[in-house]
A tleap script that builds the chain and sets N, CA, C and O, in Angstrom:
source leaprc.protein.ff14SB
mol = sequence {
  NMET ASP HIE PRO ASP ILE ASN SER MET SER
  LYS ALA GLU ALA ALA PHE PRO LEU PRO ASP
  SER LEU GLU LYS ALA MET GLN ARG LEU GLU
  GLU ILE VAL GLN ALA MET GLU SER GLU LYS
  LEU SER LEU ASP THR LEU ILE ALA HIE TYR
  GLU GLU GLY VAL LYS LEU VAL LYS PHE CYS
  GLN GLY ARG LEU ASP GLY ALA GLU GLN ARG
  ILE ARG ILE VAL ALA ARG ASP LEU GLU GLY
  LYS ILE SER LEU GLN SER PHE GLU GLN CTHR
}
set mol.1.N position { 75.491 89.915 116.093 }
set mol.1.CA position { 76.369 90.961 115.614 }
set mol.1.C position { 76.948 90.540 114.265 }
set mol.1.O position { 77.544 89.471 114.137 }
set mol.2.N position { 76.765 91.387 113.274 }
set mol.2.CA position { 77.289 91.097 111.942 }
set mol.2.C position { 78.759 91.485 111.881 }
set mol.2.O position { 79.154 92.545 112.367 }
set mol.3.N position { 79.555 90.625 111.285 }
set mol.3.CA position { 80.964 90.914 111.062 }
set mol.3.C position { 81.144 91.158 109.574 }
set mol.3.O position { 80.603 90.418 108.751 }
set mol.4.N position { 81.908 92.203 109.219 }
set mol.4.CA position { 82.113 92.471 107.798 }
set mol.4.C position { 82.890 91.351 107.134 }
set mol.4.O position { 83.822 90.795 107.715 }
set mol.5.N position { 82.499 91.028 105.920 }
set mol.5.CA position { 83.244 90.010 105.189 }
set mol.5.C position { 84.361 90.675 104.398 }
set mol.5.O position { 84.527 91.894 104.441 }
set mol.6.N position { 85.111 89.879 103.690 }
set mol.6.CA position { 86.265 90.373 102.948 }
set mol.6.C position { 85.866 91.405 101.896 }
set mol.6.O position { 86.656 92.294 101.579 }
set mol.7.N position { 84.654 91.303 101.352 }
set mol.7.CA position { 84.211 92.230 100.325 }
set mol.7.C position { 83.869 93.608 100.875 }
set mol.7.O position { 83.849 94.580 100.120 }
set mol.8.N position { 83.601 93.713 102.164 }
set mol.8.CA position { 83.229 95.005 102.725 }
set mol.8.C position { 84.385 95.997 102.692 }
set mol.8.O position { 84.148 97.203 102.618 }
set mol.9.N position { 85.617 95.530 102.745 }
set mol.9.CA position { 86.763 96.427 102.686 }
set mol.9.C position { 86.810 97.142 101.351 }
set mol.9.O position { 87.072 98.344 101.309 }
set mol.10.N position { 86.564 96.439 100.266 }
set mol.10.CA position { 86.588 97.095 98.970 }
set mol.10.C position { 85.435 98.073 98.835 }
set mol.10.O position { 85.574 99.091 98.157 }
set mol.11.N position { 84.302 97.791 99.461 }
set mol.11.CA position { 83.188 98.742 99.445 }
set mol.11.C position { 83.557 99.989 100.233 }
set mol.11.O position { 83.253 101.104 99.810 }
set mol.12.N position { 84.202 99.810 101.365 }
set mol.12.CA position { 84.621 100.951 102.170 }
set mol.12.C position { 85.680 101.764 101.436 }
set mol.12.O position { 85.648 102.995 101.450 }
set mol.13.N position { 86.612 101.075 100.800 }
set mol.13.CA position { 87.655 101.783 100.065 }
set mol.13.C position { 87.070 102.598 98.918 }
set mol.13.O position { 87.585 103.669 98.596 }
set mol.14.N position { 86.019 102.112 98.311 }
set mol.14.CA position { 85.403 102.811 97.189 }
set mol.14.C position { 84.813 104.155 97.611 }
set mol.14.O position { 84.592 105.023 96.767 }
set mol.15.N position { 84.556 104.335 98.900 }
set mol.15.CA position { 83.970 105.572 99.388 }
set mol.15.C position { 84.955 106.737 99.345 }
set mol.15.O position { 84.531 107.890 99.424 }
set mol.16.N position { 86.237 106.476 99.226 }
set mol.16.CA position { 87.250 107.525 99.236 }
set mol.16.C position { 87.834 107.687 97.835 }
set mol.16.O position { 88.467 106.764 97.321 }
set mol.17.N position { 87.631 108.844 97.213 }
set mol.17.CA position { 88.199 109.042 95.875 }
set mol.17.C position { 89.724 109.163 95.941 }
set mol.17.O position { 90.272 109.720 96.893 }
set mol.18.N position { 90.387 108.645 94.936 }
set mol.18.CA position { 91.842 108.741 94.877 }
set mol.18.C position { 92.252 110.122 94.382 }
set mol.18.O position { 91.585 110.690 93.518 }
set mol.19.N position { 93.331 110.664 94.914 }
set mol.19.CA position { 93.833 111.947 94.431 }
set mol.19.C position { 94.429 111.784 93.035 }
set mol.19.O position { 94.638 110.669 92.557 }
set mol.20.N position { 94.694 112.910 92.400 }
set mol.20.CA position { 95.244 112.838 91.046 }
set mol.20.C position { 96.769 112.904 91.001 }
set mol.20.O position { 97.358 112.894 89.920 }
set mol.21.N position { 97.414 112.973 92.174 }
set mol.21.CA position { 98.877 113.004 92.183 }
set mol.21.C position { 99.421 112.395 93.472 }
set mol.21.O position { 98.725 112.301 94.482 }
set mol.22.N position { 100.665 111.990 93.406 }
set mol.22.CA position { 101.350 111.451 94.572 }
set mol.22.C position { 101.447 112.518 95.661 }
set mol.22.O position { 101.273 112.222 96.843 }
set mol.23.N position { 101.720 113.740 95.266 }
set mol.23.CA position { 101.871 114.819 96.237 }
set mol.23.C position { 100.580 115.076 97.010 }
set mol.23.O position { 100.610 115.295 98.220 }
set mol.24.N position { 99.456 115.048 96.315 }
set mol.24.CA position { 98.171 115.246 96.985 }
set mol.24.C position { 97.840 114.081 97.910 }
set mol.24.O position { 97.255 114.272 98.976 }
set mol.25.N position { 98.214 112.880 97.499 }
set mol.25.CA position { 97.983 111.703 98.341 }
set mol.25.C position { 98.821 111.800 99.606 }
set mol.25.O position { 98.330 111.506 100.696 }
set mol.26.N position { 100.071 112.205 99.477 }
set mol.26.CA position { 100.940 112.342 100.643 }
set mol.26.C position { 100.428 113.434 101.580 }
set mol.26.O position { 100.468 113.282 102.801 }
set mol.27.N position { 99.951 114.524 101.006 }
set mol.27.CA position { 99.394 115.612 101.817 }
set mol.27.C position { 98.170 115.122 102.596 }
set mol.27.O position { 98.027 115.414 103.783 }
set mol.28.N position { 97.294 114.381 101.925 }
set mol.28.CA position { 96.108 113.863 102.598 }
set mol.28.C position { 96.488 112.873 103.696 }
set mol.28.O position { 95.874 112.870 104.762 }
set mol.29.N position { 97.495 112.032 103.448 }
set mol.29.CA position { 97.963 111.111 104.478 }
set mol.29.C position { 98.459 111.875 105.710 }
set mol.29.O position { 98.181 111.482 106.842 }
set mol.30.N position { 99.185 112.954 105.485 }
set mol.30.CA position { 99.657 113.772 106.606 }
set mol.30.C position { 98.481 114.350 107.387 }
set mol.30.O position { 98.506 114.375 108.618 }
set mol.31.N position { 97.461 114.811 106.686 }
set mol.31.CA position { 96.274 115.355 107.348 }
set mol.31.C position { 95.578 114.288 108.197 }
set mol.31.O position { 95.146 114.555 109.318 }
set mol.32.N position { 95.479 113.094 107.652 }
set mol.32.CA position { 94.828 111.991 108.362 }
set mol.32.C position { 95.600 111.652 109.632 }
set mol.32.O position { 95.006 111.491 110.698 }
set mol.33.N position { 96.916 111.543 109.520 }
set mol.33.CA position { 97.741 111.203 110.683 }
set mol.33.C position { 97.614 112.289 111.752 }
set mol.33.O position { 97.447 111.981 112.932 }
set mol.34.N position { 97.691 113.545 111.348 }
set mol.34.CA position { 97.560 114.639 112.313 }
set mol.34.C position { 96.214 114.596 113.023 }
set mol.34.O position { 96.143 114.768 114.240 }
set mol.35.N position { 95.151 114.369 112.266 }
set mol.35.CA position { 93.820 114.313 112.864 }
set mol.35.C position { 93.705 113.149 113.841 }
set mol.35.O position { 93.133 113.293 114.921 }
set mol.36.N position { 94.241 112.010 113.465 }
set mol.36.CA position { 94.149 110.828 114.324 }
set mol.36.C position { 94.981 110.995 115.588 }
set mol.36.O position { 94.625 110.464 116.640 }
set mol.37.N position { 96.084 111.727 115.494 }
set mol.37.CA position { 96.948 111.913 116.654 }
set mol.37.C position { 96.478 113.033 117.581 }
set mol.37.O position { 96.705 112.972 118.789 }
set mol.38.N position { 95.831 114.045 117.028 }
set mol.38.CA position { 95.565 115.229 117.831 }
set mol.38.C position { 94.104 115.426 118.228 }
set mol.38.O position { 93.826 116.157 119.179 }
set mol.39.N position { 93.191 114.813 117.543 }
set mol.39.CA position { 91.781 115.046 117.812 }
set mol.39.C position { 91.160 113.863 118.547 }
set mol.39.O position { 91.605 112.721 118.432 }
set mol.40.N position { 90.134 114.178 119.293 }
set mol.40.CA position { 89.352 113.112 119.923 }
set mol.40.C position { 88.279 112.696 118.926 }
set mol.40.O position { 87.263 113.373 118.762 }
set mol.41.N position { 88.520 111.595 118.279 }
set mol.41.CA position { 87.628 111.118 117.232 }
set mol.41.C position { 86.888 109.876 117.709 }
set mol.41.O position { 87.384 109.115 118.540 }
set mol.42.N position { 85.704 109.692 117.171 }
set mol.42.CA position { 84.947 108.487 117.489 }
set mol.42.C position { 85.630 107.282 116.844 }
set mol.42.O position { 86.431 107.425 115.920 }
set mol.43.N position { 85.305 106.118 117.341 }
set mol.43.CA position { 85.877 104.893 116.786 }
set mol.43.C position { 85.544 104.765 115.302 }
set mol.43.O position { 86.400 104.391 114.501 }
set mol.44.N position { 84.306 105.074 114.939 }
set mol.44.CA position { 83.917 104.982 113.526 }
set mol.44.C position { 84.744 105.924 112.658 }
set mol.44.O position { 85.156 105.556 111.558 }
set mol.45.N position { 84.987 107.131 113.146 }
set mol.45.CA position { 85.791 108.092 112.385 }
set mol.45.C position { 87.237 107.625 112.287 }
set mol.45.O position { 87.858 107.750 111.231 }
set mol.46.N position { 87.774 107.092 113.372 }
set mol.46.CA position { 89.134 106.556 113.335 }
set mol.46.C position { 89.261 105.425 112.324 }
set mol.46.O position { 90.236 105.358 111.576 }
set mol.47.N position { 88.284 104.550 112.305 }
set mol.47.CA position { 88.307 103.434 111.349 }
set mol.47.C position { 88.208 103.958 109.918 }
set mol.47.O position { 88.909 103.480 109.026 }
set mol.48.N position { 87.338 104.938 109.704 }
set mol.48.CA position { 87.208 105.516 108.359 }
set mol.48.C position { 88.517 106.165 107.921 }
set mol.48.O position { 88.926 106.009 106.771 }
set mol.49.N position { 89.180 106.895 108.826 }
set mol.49.CA position { 90.485 107.493 108.508 }
set mol.49.C position { 91.505 106.403 108.203 }
set mol.49.O position { 92.293 106.534 107.266 }
set mol.50.N position { 91.495 105.336 108.983 }
set mol.50.CA position { 92.419 104.231 108.757 }
set mol.50.C position { 92.203 103.615 107.375 }
set mol.50.O position { 93.162 103.366 106.644 }
set mol.51.N position { 90.953 103.373 107.025 }
set mol.51.CA position { 90.641 102.784 105.712 }
set mol.51.C position { 91.093 103.704 104.582 }
set mol.51.O position { 91.661 103.247 103.590 }
set mol.52.N position { 90.840 104.998 104.736 }
set mol.52.CA position { 91.276 105.949 103.706 }
set mol.52.C position { 92.802 105.957 103.620 }
set mol.52.O position { 93.365 105.997 102.526 }
set mol.53.N position { 93.469 105.919 104.775 }
set mol.53.CA position { 94.926 105.909 104.792 }
set mol.53.C position { 95.503 104.692 104.097 }
set mol.53.O position { 96.475 104.804 103.350 }
set mol.54.N position { 94.918 103.538 104.334 }
set mol.54.CA position { 95.385 102.309 103.672 }
set mol.54.C position { 95.249 102.437 102.160 }
set mol.54.O position { 96.149 102.057 101.411 }
set mol.55.N position { 94.127 102.969 101.725 }
set mol.55.CA position { 93.912 103.147 100.290 }
set mol.55.C position { 94.942 104.122 99.703 }
set mol.55.O position { 95.464 103.897 98.612 }
set mol.56.N position { 95.225 105.196 100.431 }
set mol.56.CA position { 96.205 106.181 99.957 }
set mol.56.C position { 97.614 105.597 99.929 }
set mol.56.O position { 98.375 105.884 99.005 }
set mol.57.N position { 97.975 104.789 100.914 }
set mol.57.CA position { 99.294 104.151 100.930 }
set mol.57.C position { 99.442 103.233 99.719 }
set mol.57.O position { 100.487 103.228 99.068 }
set mol.58.N position { 98.409 102.463 99.416 }
set mol.58.CA position { 98.446 101.582 98.234 }
set mol.58.C position { 98.606 102.405 96.956 }
set mol.58.O position { 99.363 102.027 96.062 }
set mol.59.N position { 97.896 103.524 96.872 }
set mol.59.CA position { 97.993 104.415 95.716 }
set mol.59.C position { 99.421 104.952 95.577 }
set mol.59.O position { 99.995 104.931 94.488 }
set mol.60.N position { 99.988 105.433 96.689 }
set mol.60.CA position { 101.345 105.986 96.669 }
set mol.60.C position { 102.363 104.921 96.272 }
set mol.60.O position { 103.259 105.184 95.471 }
set mol.61.N position { 102.226 103.727 96.829 }
set mol.61.CA position { 103.156 102.650 96.496 }
set mol.61.C position { 103.079 102.295 95.016 }
set mol.61.O position { 104.101 102.037 94.380 }
set mol.62.N position { 101.868 102.283 94.472 }
set mol.62.CA position { 101.711 102.019 93.046 }
set mol.62.C position { 102.368 103.082 92.191 }
set mol.62.O position { 103.016 102.772 91.191 }
set mol.63.N position { 102.200 104.346 92.586 }
set mol.63.CA position { 102.844 105.441 91.843 }
set mol.63.C position { 104.359 105.343 91.919 }
set mol.63.O position { 105.044 105.526 90.913 }
set mol.64.N position { 104.888 105.057 93.105 }
set mol.64.CA position { 106.336 104.934 93.257 }
set mol.64.C position { 106.881 103.732 92.494 }
set mol.64.O position { 107.950 103.814 91.890 }
set mol.65.N position { 106.157 102.625 92.519 }
set mol.65.CA position { 106.575 101.454 91.743 }
set mol.65.C position { 106.613 101.774 90.255 }
set mol.65.O position { 107.542 101.382 89.549 }
set mol.66.N position { 105.590 102.495 89.784 }
set mol.66.CA position { 105.547 102.878 88.378 }
set mol.66.C position { 106.700 103.798 88.003 }
set mol.66.O position { 107.290 103.661 86.931 }
set mol.67.N position { 107.018 104.733 88.889 }
set mol.67.CA position { 108.127 105.659 88.626 }
set mol.67.C position { 109.457 104.910 88.585 }
set mol.67.O position { 110.307 105.180 87.736 }
set mol.68.N position { 109.625 103.974 89.504 }
set mol.68.CA position { 110.865 103.199 89.533 }
set mol.68.C position { 111.049 102.409 88.243 }
set mol.68.O position { 112.161 102.308 87.726 }
set mol.69.N position { 109.964 101.854 87.725 }
set mol.69.CA position { 110.044 101.082 86.484 }
set mol.69.C position { 110.414 101.969 85.301 }
set mol.69.O position { 111.035 101.504 84.345 }
set mol.70.N position { 110.036 103.243 85.361 }
set mol.70.CA position { 110.317 104.150 84.238 }
set mol.70.C position { 111.719 104.742 84.289 }
set mol.70.O position { 112.212 105.268 83.291 }
set mol.71.N position { 112.355 104.657 85.440 }
set mol.71.CA position { 113.699 105.236 85.562 }
set mol.71.C position { 114.692 104.354 84.804 }
set mol.71.O position { 114.803 103.151 85.042 }
set mol.72.N position { 115.375 104.969 83.925 }
set mol.72.CA position { 116.398 104.249 83.157 }
set mol.72.C position { 117.664 105.106 83.126 }
set mol.72.O position { 117.602 106.335 83.092 }
set mol.73.N position { 118.761 104.456 83.138 }
set mol.73.CA position { 120.035 105.162 83.081 }
set mol.73.C position { 120.661 104.897 81.712 }
set mol.73.O position { 120.844 103.755 81.289 }
set mol.74.N position { 120.975 105.986 81.053 }
set mol.74.CA position { 121.606 105.846 79.750 }
set mol.74.C position { 123.094 105.569 79.985 }
set mol.74.O position { 123.790 106.312 80.678 }
set mol.75.N position { 123.532 104.513 79.403 }
set mol.75.CA position { 124.937 104.130 79.580 }
set mol.75.C position { 125.516 103.737 78.224 }
set mol.75.O position { 124.823 103.216 77.350 }
set mol.76.N position { 126.744 103.992 78.088 }
set mol.76.CA position { 127.421 103.597 76.840 }
set mol.76.C position { 128.237 102.338 77.108 }
set mol.76.O position { 128.979 102.245 78.086 }
set mol.77.N position { 128.075 101.384 76.217 }
set mol.77.CA position { 128.890 100.184 76.365 }
set mol.77.C position { 130.270 100.435 75.751 }
set mol.77.O position { 130.548 101.538 75.281 }
set mol.78.N position { 131.100 99.453 75.756 }
set mol.78.CA position { 132.475 99.621 75.279 }
set mol.78.C position { 132.550 100.033 73.813 }
set mol.78.O position { 133.518 100.676 73.406 }
set mol.79.N position { 131.560 99.680 73.024 }
set mol.79.CA position { 131.572 100.006 71.599 }
set mol.79.C position { 130.975 101.382 71.327 }
set mol.79.O position { 130.896 101.807 70.174 }
set mol.80.N position { 130.558 102.072 72.371 }
set mol.80.CA position { 129.993 103.405 72.194 }
set mol.80.C position { 128.504 103.414 71.937 }
set mol.80.O position { 127.914 104.475 71.734 }
set mol.81.N position { 127.884 102.235 71.942 }
set mol.81.CA position { 126.447 102.172 71.730 }
set mol.81.C position { 125.724 102.610 73.003 }
set mol.81.O position { 126.158 102.318 74.117 }
set mol.82.N position { 124.646 103.295 72.813 }
set mol.82.CA position { 123.837 103.716 73.958 }
set mol.82.C position { 122.846 102.611 74.274 }
set mol.82.O position { 122.167 102.096 73.386 }
set mol.83.N position { 122.773 102.258 75.531 }
set mol.83.CA position { 121.827 101.241 75.952 }
set mol.83.C position { 121.088 101.731 77.186 }
set mol.83.O position { 121.567 102.601 77.913 }
set mol.84.N position { 119.929 101.163 77.404 }
set mol.84.CA position { 119.165 101.500 78.589 }
set mol.84.C position { 119.316 100.390 79.611 }
set mol.84.O position { 119.185 99.208 79.292 }
set mol.85.N position { 119.593 100.785 80.839 }
set mol.85.CA position { 119.702 99.810 81.919 }
set mol.85.C position { 118.618 100.097 82.931 }
set mol.85.O position { 118.295 101.253 83.205 }
set mol.86.N position { 118.067 99.050 83.477 }
set mol.86.CA position { 117.024 99.261 84.477 }
set mol.86.C position { 117.613 99.859 85.733 }
set mol.86.O position { 118.816 99.756 85.971 }
set mol.87.N position { 116.784 100.473 86.526 }
set mol.87.CA position { 117.186 101.130 87.765 }
set mol.87.C position { 117.902 100.166 88.697 }
set mol.87.O position { 118.883 100.554 89.332 }
set mol.88.N position { 117.445 98.924 88.802 }
set mol.88.CA position { 118.009 97.960 89.736 }
set mol.88.C position { 119.399 97.496 89.344 }
set mol.88.O position { 120.135 97.015 90.205 }
set mol.89.N position { 119.792 97.620 88.076 }
set mol.89.CA position { 121.069 97.110 87.612 }
set mol.89.C position { 122.245 97.998 88.005 }
set mol.89.O position { 123.399 97.594 87.862 }
set mol.90.N position { 121.970 99.184 88.491 }
set mol.90.CA position { 123.069 100.097 88.804 }
set mol.90.C position { 123.431 100.045 90.263 }
set mol.90.O position { 124.339 100.753 90.700 }
savepdb mol mol.pdb
quit
């Protein structure tokens, strides 16, 4: 019996195209969860849904991380100068 090596996960992940937005990724994740919870699926189909879901979660986390890095709060210091502060500093 052949066991997949570490490289097979990236090959499997490549089979699922990434959506073009966070909203579409979240919608697809909801569809996957509903299908896995409500339908009688074969083991292979369940695994394929799981792999796609993992890829979508990574995509969503990357988008959210990127958005967090771009969030800046404009604040005025005591001298009236405008400065940018990172999201975490507030």
